[in-house]
C-alpha positions as CSV (number, residue, x, y, z in Angstrom):
1,X,1.8,-67.6,-8.1
2,X,1.1,-70.9,-9.8
3,X,2.5,-72.1,-13.0
4,X,-0.3,-72.3,-15.6
5,X,0.8,-75.8,-16.8
6,X,2.6,-78.6,-14.9
7,X,5.8,-80.1,-16.5
8,X,3.7,-83.3,-17.3
9,X,0.4,-81.5,-17.7
10,X,-2.7,-83.6,-18.0
11,X,-3.9,-84.1,-21.5
12,X,-7.3,-83.7,-23.0
13,X,-7.4,-87.1,-24.8
14,X,-10.9,-86.7,-26.3
15,X,-14.1,-84.7,-26.0
16,X,-17.6,-85.3,-27.2
17,X,-21.1,-83.7,-26.9
18,X,-24.5,-85.3,-27.0
19,X,-28.1,-83.9,-27.2
20,X,-31.4,-85.6,-26.4
21,X,-33.9,-86.6,-29.1
22,X,-36.5,-83.8,-29.0
23,X,-35.5,-80.7,-31.1
24,X,-37.4,-77.5,-30.1
25,X,-37.3,-74.9,-32.8
26,X,-37.4,-71.4,-31.2
27,X,-40.4,-70.3,-33.3
28,X,-42.4,-73.3,-32.0
29,X,-41.2,-72.7,-28.4
30,X,-42.5,-69.1,-28.7
31,X,-45.9,-70.2,-30.1
32,X,-46.3,-72.9,-27.4
33,X,-45.2,-70.7,-24.6
34,X,-47.7,-68.0,-25.7
35,X,-50.5,-70.6,-25.7
36,X,-49.5,-72.0,-22.2
37,X,-48.5,-68.8,-20.5
38,X,-49.9,-65.9,-22.5
39,X,-53.2,-65.4,-20.7
40,X,-51.7,-66.0,-17.2
41,X,-48.7,-63.7,-17.5
42,X,-49.8,-60.1,-18.1
43,X,-46.4,-59.0,-19.5
44,X,-45.9,-62.0,-21.8
45,X,-46.6,-60.1,-25.0
46,X,-44.0,-57.5,-24.1
47,X,-41.4,-60.3,-23.5
48,X,-42.1,-62.1,-26.8
49,X,-39.3,-60.0,-28.4
50,X,-36.9,-61.9,-26.1
51,X,-37.5,-65.1,-28.2
52,X,-36.5,-63.2,-31.3
53,X,-33.5,-61.4,-29.8
54,X,-32.0,-64.3,-27.9
55,X,-29.9,-65.4,-30.9
56,X,-31.3,-68.9,-30.6
57,X,-32.8,-71.0,-33.5
58,X,-33.3,-74.3,-31.7
59,X,-32.8,-76.2,-28.5
60,X,-33.0,-79.9,-27.5
61,X,-35.0,-81.4,-24.7
62,X,-35.3,-84.8,-22.9
63,X,-39.1,-84.4,-23.2
64,X,-41.4,-83.5,-26.1
65,X,-43.5,-80.4,-26.4
66,X,-46.5,-82.3,-24.9
67,X,-44.8,-82.7,-21.6
68,X,-44.8,-79.0,-20.9
69,X,-48.6,-78.8,-21.4
70,X,-49.3,-81.0,-18.4
71,X,-48.9,-80.0,-14.7
72,X,-45.6,-81.2,-13.3
73,X,-44.2,-81.7,-9.8
74,X,-41.1,-83.0,-8.1
75,X,-41.8,-86.7,-8.8
76,X,-42.6,-86.2,-12.5
77,X,-39.7,-83.8,-13.1
78,X,-37.3,-86.2,-11.3
79,X,-38.6,-89.2,-13.3
80,X,-37.9,-87.2,-16.5
81,X,-34.5,-86.1,-15.3
82,X,-33.4,-89.6,-14.3
83,X,-34.4,-91.1,-17.6
84,X,-33.0,-88.3,-19.8
85,X,-29.9,-87.6,-17.8
86,X,-28.7,-91.2,-17.7
87,X,-29.3,-91.6,-21.4
88,X,-27.3,-88.4,-22.0
89,X,-24.5,-89.6,-19.7
90,X,-24.1,-92.8,-21.6
91,X,-24.3,-91.1,-25.0
92,X,-21.7,-88.5,-24.2
93,X,-19.4,-90.8,-22.3
94,X,-19.4,-93.5,-25.0
95,X,-18.5,-90.9,-27.7
96,X,-15.7,-89.4,-25.5
97,X,-14.2,-92.8,-24.8
98,X,-14.2,-93.7,-28.5
99,X,-12.6,-90.3,-29.4
100,X,-9.9,-91.0,-26.8
101,X,-9.2,-94.6,-27.8
102,X,-10.2,-95.8,-24.4
103,X,-12.7,-98.3,-23.0
104,X,-14.9,-98.0,-20.0
105,X,-12.8,-100.4,-18.0
106,X,-9.8,-98.1,-18.6
107,X,-11.4,-95.3,-16.5
108,X,-10.1,-94.9,-12.9
109,X,-12.1,-91.9,-11.9
110,X,-15.5,-90.4,-13.0
111,X,-16.3,-86.8,-12.3
112,X,-20.0,-86.1,-12.9
113,X,-21.4,-82.6,-12.8
114,X,-25.1,-81.7,-12.9
115,X,-27.3,-79.1,-11.3
116,X,-30.7,-79.6,-12.9
117,X,-31.9,-82.7,-11.0
118,X,-31.3,-84.9,-7.9
119,X,-30.2,-88.5,-8.3
120,X,-29.2,-90.8,-5.5
121,X,-27.8,-93.3,-6.5
122,X,-26.0,-90.8,-8.8
123,X,-26.0,-90.7,-12.6
124,X,-22.6,-92.5,-12.9
125,X,-23.8,-95.4,-10.7
126,X,-27.0,-95.7,-12.7
127,X,-25.0,-95.8,-15.9
128,X,-22.3,-98.1,-14.6
129,X,-23.6,-101.5,-15.7
130,X,-24.5,-100.3,-19.2
131,X,-21.2,-98.6,-19.6
132,X,-19.1,-101.4,-18.2
133,X,-17.0,-99.4,-15.7
134,X,-14.8,-101.3,-13.2
135,X,-16.3,-102.1,-9.8
136,X,-13.4,-100.2,-8.1
137,X,-13.8,-97.0,-10.2
138,X,-13.7,-93.8,-8.2
139,X,-17.0,-91.8,-8.5
140,X,-17.0,-88.0,-7.8
141,X,-20.5,-86.5,-8.3
142,X,-20.8,-82.7,-8.0
143,X,-24.0,-80.7,-7.7
144,X,-24.8,-77.0,-7.6
145,X,-22.2,-75.4,-9.9
146,X,-24.7,-74.3,-12.4
147,X,-23.4,-72.7,-15.6
148,X,-19.8,-72.7,-14.2
149,X,-19.9,-76.5,-13.9
150,X,-18.3,-77.2,-17.3
151,X,-15.2,-75.3,-16.5
152,X,-15.0,-76.1,-12.7
153,X,-15.7,-79.8,-13.4
154,X,-13.1,-80.1,-16.1
155,X,-10.6,-78.3,-13.8
156,X,-11.4,-80.8,-11.0
157,X,-11.0,-83.8,-13.3
158,X,-7.7,-82.3,-14.5
159,X,-6.5,-81.9,-10.8
160,X,-7.4,-85.5,-10.1
161,X,-5.5,-86.8,-13.1
162,X,-2.5,-84.7,-12.1
163,X,-2.3,-86.1,-8.6
164,X,-2.5,-89.7,-9.8
165,X,-0.2,-89.8,-12.8
166,X,-1.1,-92.4,-15.4
167,X,-4.7,-92.7,-14.3
168,X,-7.6,-92.0,-16.7
169,X,-10.3,-89.6,-15.6
170,X,-13.7,-89.3,-17.3
171,X,-15.5,-86.0,-16.9
172,X,-19.2,-85.9,-17.8
173,X,-21.5,-82.9,-17.3
174,X,-25.2,-83.3,-18.0
175,X,-28.0,-80.8,-17.7
176,X,-31.8,-81.1,-18.4
177,X,-32.6,-77.4,-18.0
178,X,-35.9,-77.5,-19.8
179,X,-37.4,-79.6,-17.0
180,X,-37.4,-76.4,-14.8
181,X,-40.2,-74.9,-17.0
182,X,-42.8,-73.4,-14.7
183,X,-46.3,-72.3,-15.6
184,X,-47.3,-71.5,-12.0
185,X,-44.8,-68.9,-10.7
186,X,-45.2,-66.3,-13.4
187,X,-42.0,-64.5,-12.8
188,X,-39.9,-62.8,-15.5
189,X,-37.0,-65.1,-14.8
190,X,-39.2,-68.1,-15.7
191,X,-40.0,-66.5,-19.1
192,X,-36.4,-65.8,-19.7
193,X,-35.5,-69.4,-18.8
194,X,-38.2,-70.6,-21.3
195,X,-36.5,-68.4,-23.9
196,X,-33.0,-69.7,-23.3
197,X,-32.8,-73.2,-21.8
198,X,-31.9,-76.4,-23.6
199,X,-30.7,-79.8,-22.6
200,X,-27.4,-81.6,-23.4
201,X,-24.3,-83.3,-22.2
202,X,-20.6,-83.3,-22.8
203,X,-17.8,-85.6,-21.8
204,X,-14.0,-85.6,-21.9
205,X,-11.2,-88.0,-21.0
206,X,-8.1,-86.7,-19.2
207,X,-4.7,-88.4,-18.4
208,X,-1.1,-87.5,-18.0
209,X,-0.3,-90.4,-20.3
210,X,-0.3,-89.9,-24.1
211,X,-0.4,-87.0,-26.4
212,X,-3.8,-85.3,-26.4
213,X,-5.7,-82.5,-28.1
214,X,-4.5,-80.0,-25.6
215,X,-2.6,-79.6,-22.3
216,X,-4.8,-78.7,-19.4
217,X,-3.6,-76.2,-16.8
218,X,-4.6,-75.2,-13.3
219,X,-8.2,-74.1,-12.7
220,X,-8.9,-70.8,-11.0
221,X,-12.1,-69.4,-9.5
222,X,-13.1,-65.9,-8.5
223,X,-16.2,-65.4,-6.3
224,X,-17.7,-61.9,-5.7
225,X,-19.0,-61.1,-2.2
226,X,-22.6,-60.5,-1.6
227,X,-23.8,-61.9,-4.9
228,X,-25.7,-65.0,-3.8
229,X,-29.0,-63.6,-5.2
230,X,-27.7,-63.1,-8.8
231,X,-28.1,-66.7,-10.0
232,X,-29.3,-70.0,-8.7
233,X,-32.4,-72.1,-7.9
234,X,-35.3,-71.5,-5.6
235,X,-36.8,-74.8,-4.4
236,X,-40.4,-75.4,-3.7
237,X,-42.9,-78.3,-3.8
238,X,-43.2,-78.0,-7.6
239,X,-39.5,-78.2,-8.3
240,X,-36.7,-75.8,-9.2
241,X,-37.4,-72.2,-9.9
242,X,-34.7,-70.3,-11.7
243,X,-33.0,-67.2,-10.3
244,X,-31.8,-64.9,-13.0
245,X,-31.1,-61.3,-11.8
246,X,-31.6,-58.7,-14.5
247,X,-28.2,-57.3,-13.6
248,X,-26.2,-60.2,-15.0
249,X,-25.2,-58.6,-18.4
250,X,-24.3,-55.3,-16.8
251,X,-22.5,-57.0,-13.9
252,X,-20.5,-59.0,-16.4
253,X,-19.6,-55.9,-18.4
254,X,-18.4,-54.2,-15.2
255,X,-16.7,-57.0,-13.3
256,X,-15.8,-59.9,-15.5
257,X,-12.5,-58.2,-16.6
258,X,-11.2,-58.0,-13.0
259,X,-11.9,-61.7,-12.5
260,X,-10.1,-62.8,-15.6
261,X,-7.2,-60.4,-14.9
262,X,-6.9,-61.8,-11.3
263,X,-7.0,-65.4,-12.5
264,X,-4.4,-64.8,-15.2
265,X,-2.1,-63.1,-12.8
266,X,-2.3,-66.0,-10.3
267,X,-1.1,-68.2,-13.2
268,X,1.6,-65.9,-14.3
269,X,-0.2,-65.0,-17.5
270,X,-1.6,-61.9,-19.1
271,X,-4.5,-61.5,-21.5
272,X,-2.1,-60.7,-24.3
273,X,-0.7,-64.3,-23.9
274,X,-4.0,-65.8,-24.9
275,X,-4.9,-66.7,-28.5
276,X,-8.5,-67.0,-27.6
277,X,-11.1,-67.0,-24.8
278,X,-13.5,-70.0,-24.8
279,X,-16.5,-68.8,-22.9
280,X,-19.9,-70.1,-21.8
281,X,-22.5,-68.2,-23.8
282,X,-25.2,-67.7,-21.2
283,X,-27.2,-65.5,-23.5
284,X,-26.7,-63.0,-26.4
285,X,-26.4,-60.0,-24.0
286,X,-23.9,-61.9,-21.8
287,X,-21.7,-62.7,-24.8
288,X,-21.7,-59.0,-25.8
289,X,-20.9,-58.1,-22.2
290,X,-17.9,-60.5,-22.1
291,X,-16.5,-58.9,-25.3
292,X,-16.9,-55.5,-23.8
293,X,-15.4,-56.4,-20.4
294,X,-12.3,-58.0,-22.0
295,X,-11.9,-55.3,-24.7
296,X,-12.4,-57.9,-27.4
297,X,-13.5,-57.1,-30.9
298,X,-17.3,-57.2,-31.0
299,X,-18.4,-60.5,-32.7
300,X,-15.1,-62.3,-32.1
301,X,-16.7,-64.9,-29.9
302,X,-18.2,-66.5,-33.0
303,X,-18.2,-70.1,-31.7
304,X,-20.0,-69.0,-28.6
305,X,-22.8,-67.4,-30.6
306,X,-23.0,-70.4,-32.9
307,X,-23.5,-72.8,-30.0
308,X,-26.1,-70.5,-28.5
309,X,-27.9,-70.4,-31.8
310,X,-28.0,-74.2,-32.3
311,X,-28.4,-75.4,-28.7
312,X,-29.5,-72.5,-26.5
313,X,-28.1,-72.2,-22.9
314,X,-27.5,-75.8,-21.7
315,X,-25.9,-74.5,-18.5
316,X,-22.7,-76.5,-17.5
317,X,-22.0,-78.4,-20.8
318,X,-22.4,-75.3,-23.1
319,X,-18.8,-74.2,-22.8
320,X,-17.8,-77.8,-23.7
321,X,-19.8,-77.5,-26.9
322,X,-17.9,-74.3,-27.6
323,X,-14.6,-76.0,-27.0
324,X,-15.6,-78.8,-29.3
325,X,-16.0,-76.3,-32.1
326,X,-12.7,-74.6,-31.3
327,X,-11.0,-78.0,-31.5
328,X,-12.2,-78.3,-35.0
329,X,-10.3,-75.2,-36.1
330,X,-6.7,-76.6,-35.6
331,X,-6.1,-74.2,-32.7
332,X,-2.7,-73.0,-31.5
333,X,-1.3,-71.2,-28.5
334,X,-2.8,-70.7,-25.0
335,X,-6.5,-70.3,-24.5
336,X,-8.7,-69.7,-21.4
337,X,-12.0,-71.4,-20.8
338,X,-14.3,-69.3,-18.7
339,X,-17.8,-69.4,-17.3
340,X,-20.0,-67.6,-14.8
341,X,-22.2,-69.5,-12.3
342,X,-24.0,-69.3,-9.0
343,X,-21.9,-67.9,-6.2
344,X,-21.6,-65.5,-8.1
345,X,-18.4,-67.1,-9.5
346,X,-16.2,-66.9,-12.5
347,X,-14.4,-70.2,-13.2
348,X,-11.3,-70.4,-15.5
349,X,-9.1,-73.1,-16.9
350,X,-6.2,-72.5,-19.3
351,X,-5.5,-74.8,-22.3
352,X,-2.3,-75.1,-24.3
353,X,-2.3,-76.2,-28.0
354,X,1.0,-77.1,-29.7
């Protein structure tokens, strides 16, 4: 059994979020999607209710509406990803540094999480000169965590801060989910992705030095066997194709509770010790399922629904957007961040507020 928090627990010094310039109101997304996909996808009309029931009013994208009307392939998607993701990296990182009272040259380690594009050199390297990071900064790029990346990445950054006391770790997660829009596969998962996906980034500074917004504990993960097909990417010559199994809400309702209970037990905690859960809102049905699985009052995950409403599902950064709103409420007690991602994995990280 691990202690949930070290004696000198790493501190969350500052957190910030950032969105790209193109706002996509949900009603216009529905109209444009119908125009582009309606005639080619026989069941599109039946699925239009999903746009209305998703609990989303707007999203943001690294590209304008016009981009989605043109044929896209790996090179064009990658070009859009590199331009948009680097800009979001810089935007989120600069805000987090300012919120933490740090400068770029103060950062010893950068943990960068993204699963919606491929960049080599990585995003941190591409942003290095603009940001002004030191030449000897440690870079830790992480790919493939999907929606769990916000929690898993923050837990990794926390662990790296803990093993090098006094160092400053910058965690940045960036996703450009809208670039996975497909008008060629015509699968239901692609329509649901069009309903849900948005782009954005979040960043946080962590250190054992100083008094922060919260103490960060030990991260925990729980991976279910034989669940690789539930969530992920299919890769072909056009780009990423989303994998969303229709069972996700029901699977969450049935099994998320056991993952949280196991994670809490490994940390010497119980759900009754928590003042709040801070969850990734993958979709309206998933938020409902989380509340059911954890026997929470229906509607209590209000910040999760508000973030989903205003930004859609941004994958990894979304839970950081939720945490930002929680931080604005003068929180107290112990909370647990949680997200579900490919694997199929539940990722958890406790936070303590004084």
